[in-house]
C-alpha positions as CSV (number, residue, x, y, z in Angstrom):
1,M,9.9,-84.8,6.0
2,A,7.9,-86.2,9.1
3,V,4.7,-84.9,9.6
4,L,2.5,-85.5,12.7
5,V,-1.0,-86.9,12.0
6,P,-3.6,-85.1,14.6
7,E,-4.8,-87.4,16.6
8,P,-8.3,-88.1,16.3
9,S,-11.2,-87.4,19.2
10,G,-14.5,-88.6,20.2
11,F,-16.1,-91.5,18.3
12,A,-13.3,-91.3,15.9
13,R,-11.0,-91.9,18.7
14,I,-13.4,-94.9,20.4
15,F,-13.9,-96.7,16.7
16,A,-10.8,-96.3,15.1
17,W,-9.6,-98.6,12.8
18,R,-7.3,-100.6,14.9
19,R,-9.5,-100.9,17.8
20,V,-12.9,-101.9,16.1
21,R,-10.2,-104.6,13.4
22,T,-8.9,-105.9,16.8
23,A,-12.4,-106.2,18.1
24,F,-13.5,-107.8,15.3
25,I,-10.8,-110.5,15.1
26,A,-11.5,-111.5,18.3
27,C,-15.7,-112.2,18.0
28,F,-15.1,-114.1,15.0
29,V,-12.1,-116.2,16.5
30,I,-14.6,-116.5,19.7
31,S,-17.1,-117.6,16.9
32,I,-14.8,-120.4,15.5
33,M,-13.9,-122.1,19.1
34,W,-17.6,-122.0,19.8
35,L,-19.0,-123.0,16.7
36,P,-18.6,-126.8,17.2
37,G,-20.8,-126.6,20.4
38,W,-23.4,-124.3,18.9
39,T,-26.5,-125.3,18.4
40,G,-28.3,-121.9,17.2
41,Q,-27.9,-119.8,14.4
42,Y,-23.9,-118.4,13.3
43,S,-25.7,-115.1,12.3
44,M,-27.1,-115.0,16.4
45,L,-23.6,-116.0,17.5
46,I,-21.6,-113.7,16.1
47,G,-24.4,-111.0,16.5
48,R,-24.1,-111.5,20.1
49,L,-19.9,-111.4,20.5
50,L,-20.4,-108.3,18.2
51,F,-23.1,-106.2,20.7
52,L,-20.7,-106.6,23.6
53,A,-17.3,-106.1,21.8
54,T,-19.3,-102.6,20.8
55,V,-20.1,-101.5,24.1
56,Q,-16.6,-102.6,25.7
57,L,-15.1,-100.2,23.0
58,I,-17.4,-97.7,23.9
59,V,-17.0,-97.9,27.3
60,F,-13.0,-98.2,27.3
61,G,-13.1,-95.4,25.0
62,V,-15.4,-93.1,27.3
63,I,-12.7,-94.0,30.6
64,E,-10.1,-93.3,28.3
65,R,-11.0,-89.1,28.6
66,R,-13.4,-88.8,31.7
67,P,-13.2,-88.7,34.7
68,K,-11.1,-86.0,33.2
69,R,-9.1,-86.3,37.3
70,L,-8.4,-89.4,39.2
71,P,-7.2,-90.6,42.6
72,R,-3.3,-90.7,42.8
73,W,-3.6,-94.0,43.3
74,L,-6.1,-95.1,40.3
75,A,-4.4,-95.2,37.5
76,R,-6.8,-94.8,34.3
77,W,-5.9,-97.8,32.3
78,V,-6.6,-100.2,35.4
79,L,-10.0,-98.9,36.1
80,Q,-11.0,-99.4,31.4
81,L,-10.0,-102.5,32.2
82,L,-12.1,-103.3,35.2
83,A,-14.7,-101.4,33.7
84,V,-14.3,-103.0,30.5
85,A,-14.8,-106.8,32.5
86,F,-17.6,-105.3,35.0
87,V,-19.9,-104.3,31.7
88,A,-19.9,-108.0,30.3
89,P,-22.4,-109.6,32.3
90,F,-24.9,-106.6,31.8
91,T,-23.8,-106.2,28.4
92,V,-24.6,-110.2,27.6
93,A,-27.6,-110.3,29.5
94,I,-28.9,-107.3,27.3
95,A,-27.9,-109.2,24.2
96,Y,-29.9,-112.3,25.0
97,A,-32.9,-110.1,25.6
98,I,-32.9,-108.2,22.7
99,T,-32.6,-111.8,20.6
100,T,-35.3,-113.9,22.4
101,A,-38.1,-111.3,22.7
102,D,-40.2,-113.5,20.5
103,D,-39.8,-116.8,22.7
104,P,-42.6,-117.6,24.9
105,T,-40.1,-118.8,27.8
106,P,-37.3,-116.4,29.0
107,W,-33.9,-116.7,28.0
108,F,-32.4,-117.1,32.0
109,R,-34.7,-120.2,32.4
110,D,-33.9,-121.7,29.2
111,K,-30.7,-123.9,30.6
112,E,-29.2,-123.8,27.0
113,R,-29.7,-120.5,26.2
114,L,-28.6,-120.0,30.5
115,G,-25.3,-122.1,29.2
116,G,-24.5,-119.4,26.6
117,Y,-25.1,-116.5,28.9
118,G,-21.9,-118.0,30.8
119,M,-19.5,-119.1,28.7
120,M,-20.3,-115.3,26.9
121,T,-19.9,-113.7,30.1
122,F,-16.7,-115.8,30.9
123,F,-15.2,-114.3,27.6
124,G,-16.2,-111.1,28.5
125,V,-14.7,-110.6,32.0
126,L,-11.6,-113.1,31.4
127,L,-10.7,-112.2,27.7
128,S,-11.9,-108.9,26.8
129,P,-9.3,-107.3,29.2
130,W,-6.7,-109.2,28.1
131,I,-7.4,-108.1,24.6
132,A,-8.3,-104.3,25.9
133,M,-4.2,-104.9,27.1
134,S,-2.9,-105.4,23.8
135,G,-4.9,-102.1,22.7
136,L,-3.1,-100.1,25.6
137,Y,0.2,-101.5,24.6
138,R,0.0,-100.8,21.3
139,H,-1.6,-97.0,22.0
140,V,0.9,-96.5,24.5
141,S,3.5,-97.6,22.5
142,G,2.3,-95.0,19.1
143,E,2.1,-92.1,21.6
144,A,5.9,-92.7,22.4
145,Q,6.4,-92.4,18.7
146,R,4.3,-89.6,18.8
147,Q,5.9,-87.8,20.8
148,A,9.4,-88.9,19.7
149,L,8.2,-87.1,16.0
150,A,6.7,-84.5,17.7
151,F,10.2,-83.9,19.8
152,Q,11.9,-84.3,16.6
153,L,10.1,-81.7,14.3
154,E,10.2,-79.1,17.6
155,K,14.1,-79.6,17.8
156,S,14.2,-79.4,13.3
157,E,11.9,-75.8,13.9
158,L,14.1,-74.5,16.5
159,E,17.5,-75.2,14.7
160,R,16.1,-73.7,11.9
161,Q,14.3,-70.5,13.4
162,A,18.2,-70.7,15.3
163,L,19.7,-70.7,11.9
164,D,17.3,-67.7,10.3
165,S,18.4,-65.7,13.9
166,R,21.9,-66.1,12.8
167,M,21.3,-65.4,9.4
168,R,20.1,-62.1,10.3
169,V,22.4,-61.2,12.7
170,L,25.1,-62.2,9.7
171,Q,22.5,-59.6,7.2
172,A,22.8,-56.9,9.9
173,Q,26.9,-56.9,10.5
174,V,27.1,-56.5,6.5
175,E,24.9,-53.4,6.4
176,P,26.3,-51.0,8.3
177,H,29.7,-52.2,6.8
178,F,28.6,-51.0,3.6
179,L,26.7,-48.4,3.7
180,F,29.4,-46.4,7.1
181,N,31.9,-47.3,3.9
182,T,30.4,-45.4,1.5
183,L,29.4,-42.5,3.3
184,A,32.8,-42.0,4.4
185,N,33.3,-41.6,0.9
186,I,30.7,-38.8,0.6
187,R,32.7,-37.5,3.1
188,E,36.1,-37.6,1.9
189,L,34.4,-35.8,-1.5
190,V,32.8,-32.9,1.2
191,D,35.9,-32.2,3.3
192,S,38.2,-32.1,0.0
193,G,35.9,-29.5,-1.6
194,S,35.3,-31.7,-4.8
195,P,32.7,-30.8,-7.2
196,Q,32.0,-34.3,-7.5
197,A,30.2,-34.4,-4.1
198,S,27.1,-33.9,-5.5
199,A,27.0,-35.9,-8.2
200,V,28.3,-38.8,-6.1
201,L,26.2,-37.8,-3.3
202,A,22.8,-38.5,-5.9
203,S,24.1,-41.8,-7.0
204,L,24.3,-43.2,-3.3
205,I,20.7,-41.9,-3.0
206,A,19.9,-43.9,-5.7
207,Y,22.0,-46.8,-4.3
208,L,20.1,-46.8,-1.2
209,R,16.8,-47.0,-2.9
210,A,18.1,-49.8,-4.6
211,A,19.6,-51.1,-1.9
212,V,17.9,-50.9,1.7
213,P,14.3,-52.0,0.3
214,R,16.6,-55.8,0.0
215,L,18.8,-55.2,3.3
216,H,16.2,-57.9,5.0
217,D,15.6,-60.1,2.2
218,A,16.1,-64.0,3.0
219,T,16.5,-64.4,-0.7
220,A,17.7,-62.6,-3.7
221,T,18.7,-63.5,-7.6
222,F,21.4,-62.3,-9.7
223,R,19.4,-60.0,-11.2
224,Q,18.9,-58.3,-8.3
225,E,22.4,-58.5,-6.9
226,L,23.9,-57.1,-10.2
227,E,21.4,-54.1,-10.2
228,L,23.0,-53.5,-6.7
229,V,26.4,-53.9,-7.9
230,R,26.6,-51.5,-10.7
231,A,24.8,-48.6,-8.6
232,Y,27.3,-49.1,-6.2
233,L,29.8,-48.7,-8.6
234,E,28.5,-45.9,-10.3
235,V,29.3,-44.0,-6.9
236,M,33.2,-45.4,-6.6
237,H,33.3,-44.5,-10.5
238,M,32.1,-41.2,-9.7
239,R,34.2,-40.1,-6.4
240,M,38.1,-42.0,-8.6
241,P,36.9,-41.8,-12.3
242,D,40.5,-42.1,-13.6
243,R,41.5,-44.4,-11.4
244,L,38.6,-47.5,-11.9
245,Q,36.7,-49.2,-14.9
246,Y,34.4,-52.0,-14.7
247,L,32.9,-54.1,-16.5
248,F,29.6,-56.7,-16.4
249,S,29.0,-60.1,-18.2
250,A,26.2,-62.4,-16.7
251,D,24.2,-65.6,-18.5
252,D,21.1,-65.1,-19.1
253,A,20.1,-68.3,-17.5
254,A,21.5,-67.7,-14.4
255,L,19.9,-64.0,-13.5
256,D,16.9,-65.9,-12.4
257,L,19.2,-68.1,-9.8
258,E,18.8,-67.9,-6.1
259,C,21.9,-65.5,-4.7
260,P,22.6,-65.1,-0.9
261,P,21.7,-61.2,-0.7
262,M,24.5,-58.9,-0.5
263,A,27.4,-61.6,-1.6
264,L,28.3,-60.2,-4.5
265,L,27.8,-57.1,-3.3
266,T,30.7,-57.7,-1.0
267,L,33.2,-59.0,-3.1
268,V,33.1,-56.2,-5.5
269,E,33.3,-53.7,-2.3
270,N,36.1,-55.9,-1.2
271,A,37.5,-55.7,-4.5
272,V,37.2,-52.1,-4.3
273,R,39.0,-51.6,-1.2
274,H,41.3,-53.8,-0.7
275,G,42.6,-54.3,-4.9
276,I,41.7,-50.7,-6.6
277,D,41.7,-48.4,-3.3
278,P,45.4,-49.0,-2.2
279,S,46.4,-49.1,-6.0
280,E,48.5,-45.7,-7.4
281,V,46.8,-46.5,-10.9
282,G,43.5,-47.5,-9.7
283,G,42.5,-51.2,-12.0
284,R,39.3,-52.9,-13.7
285,I,36.6,-54.8,-11.9
286,E,35.2,-57.2,-14.1
287,V,32.1,-59.0,-12.8
288,R,30.9,-62.6,-14.4
289,V,28.1,-64.7,-13.6
290,M,28.0,-68.4,-15.3
291,R,25.7,-71.4,-15.0
292,R,27.2,-74.5,-15.4
293,D,24.4,-77.5,-15.6
294,A,23.7,-77.3,-12.1
295,R,25.6,-74.9,-10.7
296,V,26.5,-71.6,-11.1
297,S,29.7,-69.7,-10.6
298,A,30.0,-65.9,-10.3
299,Q,33.4,-63.7,-10.2
300,V,34.7,-60.6,-9.1
301,I,38.1,-60.1,-10.9
302,D,40.0,-56.8,-10.3
303,T,43.4,-55.6,-11.3
304,G,44.6,-54.0,-8.3
305,V,46.9,-54.9,-5.8
306,G,46.6,-58.6,-5.7
307,L,46.9,-60.9,-2.7
308,R,49.3,-59.3,-0.2
309,G,51.6,-61.7,1.6
310,G,49.4,-64.4,0.5
311,S,46.6,-63.8,3.0
312,E,43.0,-64.7,2.3
313,G,41.2,-62.5,5.0
314,L,40.9,-59.2,3.3
315,G,38.9,-58.0,5.5
316,T,35.9,-59.3,7.8
317,G,33.2,-59.3,4.7
318,L,34.8,-62.5,3.2
319,A,34.8,-63.6,6.6
320,N,31.0,-62.8,7.0
321,L,30.4,-64.0,3.9
322,R,31.2,-67.4,4.7
323,E,29.7,-68.3,7.6
324,R,26.2,-67.1,5.8
325,L,27.4,-69.2,2.6
326,K,27.9,-72.1,5.0
327,L,24.7,-71.7,7.4
328,A,22.7,-71.7,3.8
329,Y,24.6,-74.1,2.1
330,R,26.4,-76.2,4.4
331,D,29.7,-77.7,2.2
332,D,27.8,-77.0,-1.3
333,A,28.7,-74.1,-1.8
334,Q,32.4,-72.5,-1.9
335,L,34.4,-69.0,-1.8
336,R,37.8,-68.9,-3.4
337,L,40.5,-66.4,-3.6
338,I,42.7,-66.7,-6.6
339,A,45.7,-64.4,-7.6
340,V,45.6,-62.7,-10.8
341,E,48.6,-62.3,-12.8
342,P,50.9,-59.9,-13.2
343,H,48.3,-58.5,-10.4
344,G,44.9,-59.3,-9.2
345,T,42.6,-60.9,-7.1
346,C,39.6,-63.2,-8.5
347,A,36.9,-63.6,-5.8
348,E,35.2,-66.6,-7.5
349,L,31.7,-67.7,-5.8
350,D,30.4,-71.8,-6.7
351,L,26.9,-71.9,-6.0
352,P,24.0,-75.0,-6.3
353,A,21.9,-73.8,-9.4
354,R,18.9,-73.0,-7.5
355,A,15.8,-71.1,-8.6
356,E,14.2,-68.3,-6.4
357,A,12.4,-69.8,-3.6
358,K,8.3,-67.4,-4.3
């Protein structure tokens, strides 16, 4: 994952390693070129050149930020180059004055030193702007790369936010689907005067207590999903005790793995609504969760009426679940509907085995 490093400021920016390295190399190269005709100590020569380079670095960096506003006709980089060249004669003069302070004869009255001053000033006025220009080029190139990286990071963040928003929309579509269907079942019992209405309502309350706090969770585990499924099937079993049986089977190694919220509940509700309910004799629902190396498989098998007409689009719940899987796992998750003989359907969810994100 790309990380955008904050741009340095103040002295950290002025004396950035790239700039200091470029200035040091330039001073070293010039000193080596000058050395054959130099009669003094080498330390004196390299010291004056480094002093000049340091002052020019400071001027270059200060004008990079000050003044904040310039006339439209004056580009900042032009002002930087002019300033670097402008300070060179004065800086070299100060360097010679400091390094010859103990001599009785002023440096500007010494013909040899005056020639050295002229040569160093020449380097400072003509060569330093070109060196600064190369630094500006690298800075512009680096700034373009930073902007491209920032744009890439912003684009990735916007895509992630869009994905999260889409997932919330799909989740919001799932929530009323389950709640309204369950409430409709309660209403049927109340309208028919069934003595089971109160017990079913109590089971529904238990189901809602388990389900509602998790409706907006971004992630869930198979353990949590199985708790919701059990609460839901208890409600359905009380509504039709003679027509619905259910069974659970789960590997311990799979219980704490990540499961899309409401995924198992979608498959079980679909099995009740499209498999068991239409059957005159009802049937059995078996929920299995198995871990297979780096994959986890969840199956909801019912002995209801089965896939009628070869259709796999049993309600909007499965279409919604397929889209959620596509958004969350791309092509790394599958939802399959398989016919069971002599009648019934197996809805199988195949996912990568992931630990729940903390």
